[in-house]
N, C-alpha and C positions, 0 to 999 in steps of 0.2 A: 573628554574626561582626561584626568591627569595620568592615569595608568598608561604605560607604554603600549603602543599598537603593535600587533603582530603582522600588519600589512607590509609586504616587501616593497622595495622601491620599483621593481619591474612588475608591471601589472599584466595579468592575463589579457590576451586580445579580446576576450568576451567583455571585459570591463570597458574597453573603448567602444565596442559596439553598443553597449547599454547607454554609455554617456552621450553618444552622438545620436541616439535613437529618437529624440524628441518625445520622450516619455513613452517608449515602446512602439511608436508608429513606424519608424524606419521608412522604407518604401514598399511596405507590404501591400498597400492598396493599389499602387501602380503595377506591381508584378501580378497581383490577382487579376487586374483588368487586361493584362496582355495575353491574348488567346494563343500566342505562339510559344509561350512558356508552359512546360508541364511540371515545373518545380520552381522553388524559390531560391534566391541566392544564399550564400553561406551566412551573410549578415542577417538577412530576414529569417532564415531558418532558426537562428538563435533567438531572435525576438518572438518568433511564432510560438515558442514554448510558453511564454507568459500569457498568451492568448488561449492556452489550453490545447495546443496541437503540436505533434511531432511530424516532421517530414520523414518518410520511410521509403523503403524499396521492397518490392516483391522479390525476395531472394530465391524463391522457387523458380521464378521465371528467368533468373540471371543467366544460367548456363545456356539455355536455348536462344535467348536474345543475343548473347555474345557470339554464338555460332552464326547467327543471321546478320551480324553486323549492326544490330539495333542497340540503342542505348538502354540505360536503366528504366525499369517500369516504376515510376515514382507514384507514391500514394501517401495518404496522411492518416494519422490517428488523431481523434479528437476525444478529450476527456472532460467529464463534467466536474464542476465544483459543487459538491453535494454534501454539506455538513451533516455528520452523523448518519449518512447514507439514507436519508429520509426523502420520500417523494410520494405524491398523490397517485391515485389510479390513473388519472388523465395524463399526468406527466410520464408515467411509465409507458402507457400506450402510445403517447406521442414519440417517445424514444424508440419504441419498437417499430413504429411506422417509418421514422427517419432512417433507422438501420436498414430497412427493406428498400426504401426509395433511393437513398443516397450513399449507403455504405455497403458492406459485404454481406448483409443479411443476418449478422449475428450481433449479440450484445455481449460485452466482456465485463464481468464484474471484477473489480480490482481488490487487492488486499488492503486498500485504504477506503473501502466503502463507497466507491464511485463506479461509474460506468464508462467504458471506452467503446468507441465506434472505430472499426478498422476498415481499410481498403477504400478510403474516400479519395476520389480524384480531385486534382486541383480545381477544376471547374465547379466542383460541388462543395468546396470548402465553405464559401460564404453562404450558400443556401442552407447548409447544415447548421452553421452557427446561428444564423437568423432563426431557423426553425427551433433550435434549442431555446433561444431567448424568448420566442413567442409563447413557449410553454412555461415561462417564468422561471427557467433555470439558466445557469450561466456556465461558461468555460473559463472565465477570466481568473488567472492565478491557479489553475489546476496543474500547471507545470511551470518551469522556470525558477529563477533565483528569487523566491518569494515564499511566503507562507502558503502551503498547499491545503488540501482538503483536511479539515479538522475532524478527528474521529471521536466517536462516543459510543457506548454500549447501545446497540440497536433495539434491545428487547423492549416492547411497548407495554411495560407494566404500569398501568394507569395510576395506581395508588402508591407507587414507589418514589418517595421524596428524593432519594439519592439519584436515581437515574433521571428523574424529571429535572432536577437542578443541573446535572451534568449536561443534559441536552440544551437547556437554556444558556448555560455558559459556553457550550460548544458554538451555538449560534452567535452569541455575543462576541466571542473572539474572532470567529470567521468574518463578521461584519466589521469589527474594529480594525483588523489587520488586512482588510481588502484594499487593494491599490486604489488611489483616488484619481489616477490619470483618466482623461477623457479619450485617450488613444484607442482603447478597445471599441468604444462606441463610434468613433470616427471611422475606423477601418471596416467594421462589420455591420454597423447599424446606421450608417450615414449620419452620425451625430444625434440620433434620436434620443430624446429624454435628457439631452445634455446641451448646455448653453454654449455651443460653438467653441472656437479657439483652436490654435494650432499647437498648443502645448508650450509656447515660449514662456509663458508666465505661470505655468502650472507648478505646483509644489506638492511633493509627497512628504507629509509631516512625519511619518515613521520611517519610510525606506530611503528617502532622499533620491537623488537623480540616478544613482546606479544600483538601487535596490540592494539585495543581500549578496554576500559572496557566493552562496550556493543555495540549493533548495532547503526548505525548512518544514518540518513535519510536527504536528501537534496532536495529542490524543488524551482523552479522559478515560480513566479506568477505576475499577474497584478491587480491593485486595482479594475478595472472595470470588471475583469473576474478571479475570484478566483477558477478556476476549479481544481487546484492542492491542495486546502486546506492548504494554506501557514502557518496558525497558528498551524497546527498539525505536522510541521516538526521540527526535531532537529535543522536544519539550513535552513532558508528560505531566498530567495532573492526576495524582492518585488520591481518591476520596478517603477521607478519614471520617469514620462513622461512629457516633455514640448514641446509644438508645434509639437506633434506627434512623437517626437524622445526620445529615452531613454537616460537620462543624468546620470543615475546611479541606485543604488539599496539600499533600506533599508535592513540591515543585521539583520534578525530576528533569535533569538536563544532560544532554550529551550522548544519547543513544544513536546508533546508526550501524548499518551492516555493509555498506559499500567498501570494497577493497580492490586492489590491483595486484595481479600475480607478478611476482618478482620485485615488488616494492614493499619491503617489510615495514616501512614507515606508514603504510596504510593498513587498516585493520578494522575488524568488527568489534564493537564494544557496547556494553549495556549502559543505560543512563544512570546517573548518580543523584542521590537525594541532596538537594541544595538548600531548600528552605521550606517553610510552611506558609500558606496563605489562606486567610479566611475567604469565604465565598465572595464577599464584596471587594476583595483585593486581587482576585484571579486575573481579571482582564488587565489590570495595571501590571501585574507580575509578568504576564505574557509580553506586553509591550516592552517592559524593561529588558527581558532576556533578548528579544529581537533587536532592540537598539544596541545592546552590548555586542551582539554578534555582528551587526552592521558596522560598528566602529572598529572592532578588533579582529574580525575574521580574516583569513588568508585570502587575499585577492590576486595572488600571483600564481599559485599552483592549485588548479581546480581539483586535482586528485586529493588534496589535503586541505580543502576549504570548508568542509562541514564543521559545525560547532563542536562535534565530538572531539576534534583534534585540539580545539582551544581548551576544553576541559582537561583533556589528557596532558597537554603541554604545560598548562598552568598549575594543574592540581585543583582539587575541590576547594581548599582554603583560599587560594588566591582568587578563584572564580567567585566565591562568595564575597570576598572583600571588594572586588570590582563591581559586582552586581549590586551591592549595598548602595553604591553611589547612583545607581539608576532607579532604585526602588523608591516610591513615594511613601513608604512605611518602613518601620524598623524590621530588619531581617531576623526572623525567628527560625531556629533549626527545625528540620523535619521530624515528624513523629515516627515511632517504630511501627511499621505496617508491612509485614511480609506477605507475599502472594500465597494464597491458600487454595485457589481454585480457578477453573476456567469453564465457561459454558458455551457450547456451540449453538444453543437456542433452537434445537431441532424438534420437529414433531408438533403435535397439537398442545398448546399451552393456554391457560386462561389469562386474560389480560387484567382481570380484577374489576371489570365494569360490566360483567355479564357477557362479554364478547370474547373471542378467541383469536390467537394468531397461530399460523402454521409455518414452521421453519423447514425449508427444503434444502437438502445438500446438492450443490451444483458443482459438478466435477470441474475443477480448475476455473470456475467462474464463467465458463463459456455457455451462453444460452443460444442454442441452435436446434434445428430439426435434423436428426441424423438416424437413418434406418428406422427402427421401431420406436425409438424415443423421440417424440416430437415435442421437445421441451419448450421451444419458443412459441409454437402454436398453442400448446396447452396453457402456458402462463398467460398468454394474451387472452385466451378464452376465459380463464378463471378471473383475471383482473377485470375484464370488461363486463362479465356477467354479474359478478358479486361486488364490483367497485371496491376492491380491497386496496388499502394503502400498501405501499411497498417499502421495505427497508433492506438495505444491503449490509451484510455483515463483514467484519474483517477477515473472515475465513472464505470469502468469495461466494457466500451463500445468500439466500433470499428469504425474507420473512414476509408473509402475506398477512396483513393485519386487519382488525376491526371486522371479524367474521361472526355473523349471527350463528347461534347454536343450531338453528334449523337448517343452516346451509352446509354444515359439516359433511353430511353424508353425500350430498351432491358434489362437493369438491373432491371427496375421496373417489367418487365414481369417475370424475373427469381425469384425475391423476391416472387411474387405471386405463381409461380410454386412450390417453395420449402416451402411455408407456412411461410415465414419470415415476421413478421409484420413491416410495416412502422412506424416510431416513432410517426407520427401524429395520428395514430390509437390507441395509448396507453395512459393510464391515466398519468397525471403529477405525481401522487403518485407512480406509478410503475417505471416511468423513473428516479425518484429521490431515489429509494430504492436501498439498497446494503446489502449484507450478506457475511460473511466469509465462508469458506468451512466447518469448524467444523467436526462433526461426518459424515462419518466414518474414515476420514483420519487423522485429527489433534489429537494428543495425549493430548493436553491441554483442548480440548472441554469438557464441562460438560452438554451441552444442544445442541439440533439441531439448525441449523441456515440456511444454504443454502437450505436444503430440507424442511424447515418449513416456510420460509418467503413467497414463492409464494401463498400458500393457504391462508395465513393471508392477503396478499394483495388483493386476490380475494374477501374475505369477507369485507375488509375495503373499497374497491372501492364501493361496493353496499351500505354500510352504509353512506359513504360520499355523494353519488349521491342522496340518499333519504333525506339527510339533506340539499341539495343544495350547497354542498361544493365540488362537483366532479372535478371542475377545479382549486381547491386550490393547490398551490405549497407547499406541505408538504414533508419534507425529513424524511424517516423512515429507520433506519439502525439496523441490527441485528447481534449479535456476539454470538458464543457458549461459550465464557468465558470472564472475565473482561479485557483481554489483548487489546481488542479494535481494532482488525485488520481492521474492516470495518468502523472505525472512528465513533462510535456511540455517542461519548460524546459531539459533537457540532452540532448534528442534531436536527430537530424539535422534533422527537420521537426516542429515543434510547432504544433498547431492548437487554439486556445483560444476557446471560445464567447464571443462578444462581444454579440450581439443577434439573437435569432431565427436567421435563416439566415446571419448574418455571423460571421466568425471573425477573430481576429488570427493571422497566419501568422508563425511563428518559424523561423529557420534558424541553423546554425552550431554545433550541439552534435555529438553523435556516439554511436556504439553503446557506447563505453567509459564514458560517464557522467561524465567528468572535466572537462567544459567546458560552461559555460552557453551557450545560444543567444541570439539577439537578434531583435528585431522586424524582419521583412522588410517587411510591409505590414499595415495595420490595416483592419478592417471589410471583409473580402473575402467576397463571397458564396460559398456552398459550391460552386456549380457553376463558380466562377471560380478555385478554389484551384489546380487543376492547370494551367490556362492561365497563371496568374500565375507558377508555378514553372518552367514549360517553358523560357523563355529562359535561366534560370540553370542548368538541367540540361544544356542544349545546350552552354553555355560550359564547364561542368564536364567534359563528355565531351571537348571539344577541348583544354582547357588544364590538366587535372589533372596533378599530379606523381605519380611512381611511388608506389603504396601509399597515396595520399591518398583519404580518404573524402569524401562530399559535404559533410558538415558542416565538416570540416577545410578544404575548399576555400573554402567561404563565409567561414569565419573568417579565412583567409589574405587573401582579397580585401578583407575589411572591410565594415562596415555601409554606409558611404556608397556604395561601389562597387556592391554588390549591390542596394541600394535604387534607385539610379539606373537599373540595368538593367531593373527592373520598373516604373519610373515612380512609385515610392512617395515620399511626403514623410516627413520625419522625424516619428515619432509624438510626441504630447504627453507620453506616458508609456509 
C-alpha cells in the first residue's frame, strides 16, 4: 500500500524468530523428542504459542525448589481454538478426560469462550494435542501473533436469525483466517491429513511469513446483549438489526486492554466504529483489517504493537482512508447503535424448539472438584447422562444445551447432589465477577487473582447486604497484572495487580462494557480494597440517580471528586 508504514527499522527479536521458523516449525519436534529436556528453548517457546500452548512455571514450587538447589518446575498450558465457545457433549467429555489424564485435573474456561488445560508436563504435550485433535478440536492459532478465538453470543436460541447469522459468520471468519501452514500437523500429528513438505514452498496468503505484529482478537455482538464485550476487541462486528433481521454490522476496530506500568504510551482503549458491512461483506472486511494491521503494525516494540495503537496514532479518519484501499467494496460509515444491555444467559431458558438450555455460573471459570462442590464430576455426569451440547460464555460460564423438558427435574437433582449452585442462589456481584489465573501459572502475574477474588467477594457480599445494595448489578474484575486478561478496565470495579498484595483500584466502568473506568487509588493492600470503596458506595446509595449503576455514578462525579472522597492522590499513570 502507498500509505507510510509504522514499522520501525529495528525489529523485535520475535520477528526474527518467526521469519526463520519455517512457518512455525522451528525445532519444536526435535526438542519434544529429547527426553533430557523438561522445557523448550526461548525460540521454540515463542513459536509454541502459535500452536496453542504457553510454557509456564509452577511458581508455588519456586521457593522450595530454590532452597533445594533444584531448577524451575516447568509445565505447559494448552488452549483450545473454539469459535463461539461451542462443543458437542463428546468433545466436552473428551476434554474432561484429557484434563484428568494429562493435565492438573481441572478445566479453565476463558474470557474468550475457550478452555485451557494447565499443569501439563513436556512429555505430555504431544499426547494432549493429539488427543484434542482426535476429538475434532484444535489448538492451532489459539495463542500467538495471529487471529485467535473468534467470539460470538453463545445463547442457543434456535429461531433467532441474528444470533444464528453471527455464529455462521464467526465460523466463517475463524476458518478464513486460520493459518495455512502444515507446520502444526508436521510437529504434532506427524503430517497426518497433510501432503508432506518442509515448509520451504509454503505460502500464507493473509499473514505472510512473519504473521501479525501481535495477537488479534475478533468478536460478534448485539447492541441489546453485549455479552462478548465488543469494545474490548481488536476487531468487533456489532449487529445492526431491523425488523428482527440482521442487515449488517458496524465494523469496530482498535479495542484492547493490555498496558504496562510506568509506560504512559501504553493504555487501555475502547474500539472505534470504522465502517459498516453487509453480511456478505463481513469476511472480506475482516481480511482487510487483518492485512492492514499486518502491513502497518509496529514490529519493533511489542508493548505497542497491538492494532489499537495504530488507530490511536493515526486517528479514525486516516485509518478509514487506509482501510478503504484494502476493502473490496466501498467504505460506508457505521450506523448509530449504542449498547443497551448485557445478558449472562444464566438459569433455565427455552431454546425455541421445545428444548431448554441451562446457564451455570462458574466462579472464575475453574471447573474442579473442591470440598462439597464437585463441579467437575457433576458436569461430567450431567453431560454424559443427558448428552447436552456445551457452550462457553465470555463471562467464563457454561451453557448446557438441547435439554428435554422431561429431564429438567433430574438435572436439578444432580446439581443438588454434587453441590453445584443454581445461578439464582448466587449474588449478582458474584455472577458478574471475573478473574484471570495469575499465580501460580502465569509468568506475568505480580499479584494473586483467581485465588484471591472469591474471598474478596465473600466479604464484599456481606458489606453490600448490610448497606442495602445486595441486589445491585456491580461488575468486579481482578487481574494479576496490567495486561487485563479478565477485562478489568471497563468494569464497575477493576482490581489490577500492582505489587504482591497491592492493587490498583479502578472505578467508573459498568456492566455494559461501553465505558472505560479510571484509577481511584493505586497501591491498595488487598485487605484495604473494600474499606477504600465503602465511602464511595455509601454516597452512591444516598445520591444515585434513578437507574444509575455504581460505575455510572462514579463517572458522573468524576475522577477528582471520587479520589478526594477516598483520600487518593492523582496517580502518576
